[in-house]
Structures are given as C-alpha cells and as structure tokens.
C-alpha positions as CSV (number, residue, x, y, z in Angstrom):
1,M,209.9,265.6,60.1
2,K,213.7,265.1,60.4
3,P,215.8,266.9,63.0
4,L,217.0,270.2,61.6
5,N,220.7,269.2,61.5
6,Y,219.7,266.1,59.5
7,A,217.7,268.2,57.1
8,I,220.7,270.5,56.7
9,L,223.0,267.6,55.8
10,K,220.4,266.0,53.5
11,H,220.1,269.3,51.6
12,F,223.7,268.9,50.5
13,T,222.9,265.5,48.9
14,K,220.4,267.3,46.6
15,T,222.4,270.4,45.5
16,K,225.8,271.0,43.9
17,E,226.8,273.6,46.6
18,A,225.2,275.9,49.1
19,C,226.0,278.5,51.7
20,A,224.2,279.2,55.0
21,D,221.8,281.6,53.4
22,D,220.9,279.0,50.7
23,V,220.3,276.4,53.3
24,I,218.0,278.7,55.3
25,E,216.1,279.6,52.2
26,A,215.7,276.0,51.2
27,L,214.5,274.8,54.6
28,K,212.5,277.8,55.9
29,G,209.2,276.3,54.6
30,D,209.4,273.4,57.0
31,Y,211.8,274.7,59.6
32,G,211.1,278.4,59.6
33,D,210.0,278.5,63.2
34,F,213.0,276.6,64.6
35,K,215.5,278.7,66.6
36,G,218.3,276.7,65.0
37,L,217.5,278.0,61.5
38,K,219.3,281.2,62.2
39,K,222.4,282.1,60.2
40,G,224.9,281.7,63.1
41,A,223.5,278.3,64.0
42,V,223.5,277.1,60.4
43,I,227.1,278.2,59.9
44,E,228.1,276.3,63.0
45,A,226.3,273.2,61.7
46,L,228.1,273.5,58.4
47,M,231.5,274.0,60.0
48,T,230.9,270.9,62.2
49,A,229.9,268.8,59.2
50,E,233.1,270.0,57.5
51,A,235.2,269.1,60.5
52,N,233.6,265.6,60.5
53,G,234.3,265.1,56.8
54,L,230.8,265.2,55.6
55,L,231.1,268.5,53.7
56,E,233.9,270.3,51.9
57,E,234.4,274.0,51.4
58,T,234.1,274.8,47.7
59,R,234.7,278.6,47.6
60,S,234.3,281.7,49.6
61,I,233.4,285.3,48.7
62,L,232.7,288.6,50.3
63,D,229.1,289.7,50.0
64,K,227.9,293.3,49.3
65,S,228.2,294.0,53.1
66,G,231.8,292.7,53.2
67,D,230.8,289.6,55.1
68,L,232.5,286.3,54.3
69,V,230.2,283.8,52.6
70,V,231.5,280.2,52.5
71,Y,230.0,277.6,50.1
72,Y,230.1,273.9,50.8
73,H,229.3,270.7,49.0
74,A,229.1,267.0,50.0
75,N,231.7,265.1,48.1
76,E,230.9,261.5,46.9
77,E,232.0,259.9,50.2
78,G,230.3,262.5,52.4
79,A,227.0,262.2,50.4
80,A,227.2,258.4,50.7
81,T,227.7,258.6,54.5
82,I,224.8,261.1,54.8
83,N,222.5,259.0,52.7
84,K,223.5,255.9,54.7
85,Y,222.4,257.3,58.0
86,I,219.6,259.8,57.0
87,D,216.6,258.8,54.9
C-alpha cells in the first residue's frame, strides 16, 4: 500500500478533477482508518501539492452549507511528475 499522500497525488492522474471530499470518497476503501484521511488533512495535502506545482486549482464553489469547495487537477506536467516518482 502506498503512503496516503502518494495515493492522494496518484488519484489526480486518474481523474479529470476532484475536491477534498471526492478524494476522501475515492480512497476510503483502502485508507478509511488513516487519521490523515480527514477533510482538513486532505485539504492541506492538496494545497501543498498545488504550492509545489503538482496540482492546479480548476474552480471553486460554495456548498449548501456555505463552505468553500476547491477543485484541483493535475496538468500534463504535474501528472508526468507524479507518475515519474509514484507507481
């Protein structure tokens, strides 16, 4: 099993875009018991990946509760870098 942050990054090479809730839903089968698979921790991982140039923000919306939901995607270069280092 990959480390959780690797799995989060790898998820973006297999999907057009995703938000933190999408990532949690996609990974909860394998990583559901990990403390790092909480919304705040996943948002932090996504923001770090964006700051490092691996992900880009695609859009943001307000959900029904008025919370900001940010969607990200891995552009071609980011996906290539992720795939180069993570199997």
